[in-house]
C-alpha positions as CSV (number, residue, x, y, z in Angstrom):
1,X,-33.0,13.1,75.7
2,X,-29.8,15.1,76.1
3,X,-31.5,18.3,75.0
4,X,-34.3,17.8,77.5
5,X,-31.7,17.3,80.2
6,X,-29.9,20.5,79.3
7,X,-33.2,22.5,79.2
8,X,-34.3,21.1,82.5
9,X,-30.9,22.0,84.0
10,X,-31.1,25.6,82.7
11,X,-34.6,25.9,84.0
12,X,-33.5,24.8,87.4
13,X,-30.7,27.4,87.5
14,X,-33.1,30.0,86.2
15,X,-35.6,29.3,89.0
16,X,-32.7,29.2,91.5
17,X,-32.2,32.9,90.8
18,X,-35.3,33.7,92.9
19,X,-37.4,33.6,89.8
20,X,-40.9,32.0,90.1
21,X,-41.4,31.8,86.3
22,X,-40.5,28.9,84.0
23,X,-37.7,29.4,81.5
24,X,-39.1,30.2,78.1
25,X,-37.5,27.9,75.5
26,X,-37.7,27.9,71.8
27,X,-36.1,24.9,70.1
28,X,-35.0,25.8,66.5
29,X,-34.7,22.6,64.5
30,X,-32.5,23.3,61.5
31,X,-33.1,20.8,58.7
32,X,-31.0,20.4,55.6
33,X,-30.9,18.1,52.7
34,X,-28.2,15.4,53.4
35,X,-26.4,16.1,50.1
36,X,-26.1,19.8,50.8
37,X,-24.9,18.9,54.3
38,X,-22.2,16.5,52.9
39,X,-21.0,19.2,50.5
40,X,-20.5,21.6,53.5
41,X,-18.6,18.9,55.5
42,X,-16.5,18.1,52.4
43,X,-15.6,21.8,51.9
44,X,-14.8,22.3,55.6
45,X,-12.5,19.2,55.5
46,X,-10.8,20.4,52.3
47,X,-10.1,23.7,54.0
48,X,-8.4,21.9,56.9
49,X,-11.3,21.8,59.2
50,X,-12.8,18.8,61.1
51,X,-15.1,16.3,59.4
52,X,-15.8,12.6,58.8
53,X,-15.8,9.9,56.2
54,X,-18.7,9.7,53.8
55,X,-19.5,6.3,55.3
56,X,-19.8,7.7,58.9
57,X,-21.8,10.7,57.5
58,X,-24.3,8.4,55.8
59,X,-24.6,6.3,58.9
60,X,-25.2,9.4,61.0
61,X,-27.8,10.9,58.7
62,X,-29.7,7.6,58.4
63,X,-30.1,7.6,62.2
64,X,-31.0,11.2,62.4
65,X,-34.6,12.0,63.2
66,X,-36.6,15.2,63.1
67,X,-37.3,16.9,66.4
68,X,-41.0,17.2,65.4
69,X,-43.2,16.6,68.4
70,X,-40.4,15.3,70.7
71,X,-40.4,18.3,73.1
72,X,-42.9,19.9,75.4
73,X,-41.2,23.2,74.4
74,X,-42.1,25.3,71.4
75,X,-40.3,24.0,68.3
76,X,-39.6,26.0,65.1
77,X,-38.5,24.1,62.0
78,X,-36.4,26.0,59.5
79,X,-34.6,25.0,56.3
80,X,-30.8,25.4,56.6
81,X,-30.5,26.0,52.9
82,X,-32.2,29.4,53.1
83,X,-30.2,32.6,53.7
84,X,-29.4,33.2,57.4
85,X,-31.4,36.5,57.2
86,X,-34.5,34.4,56.5
87,X,-33.9,32.1,59.4
88,X,-33.3,35.1,61.7
89,X,-36.6,36.7,60.5
90,X,-38.5,33.4,61.2
91,X,-37.0,33.1,64.7
92,X,-37.7,36.8,65.6
93,X,-41.2,36.6,64.2
94,X,-41.9,33.5,66.3
95,X,-40.6,34.9,69.6
96,X,-42.3,38.2,69.1
97,X,-45.8,36.6,69.1
């Protein structure tokens, strides 16, 4: 819902610049195993960064849903466990089609 609002707002601004085309949007859905995500949160907190309790994290991840099929825009699903170079390669390959 909020992402759709943001995309619509950006598209409106894009068209306001005397552009008759629609804004081209690619939504990149990064998915990660919850245990790996928790390890990252825990490491960040241990290093003095922001975070949350395990209970809040579990509640959040239980409510989290995949973006699969929720948008009218192109959506690319990638695994966050893979090296960033692989993710970049997937995104670039997708947009160069």
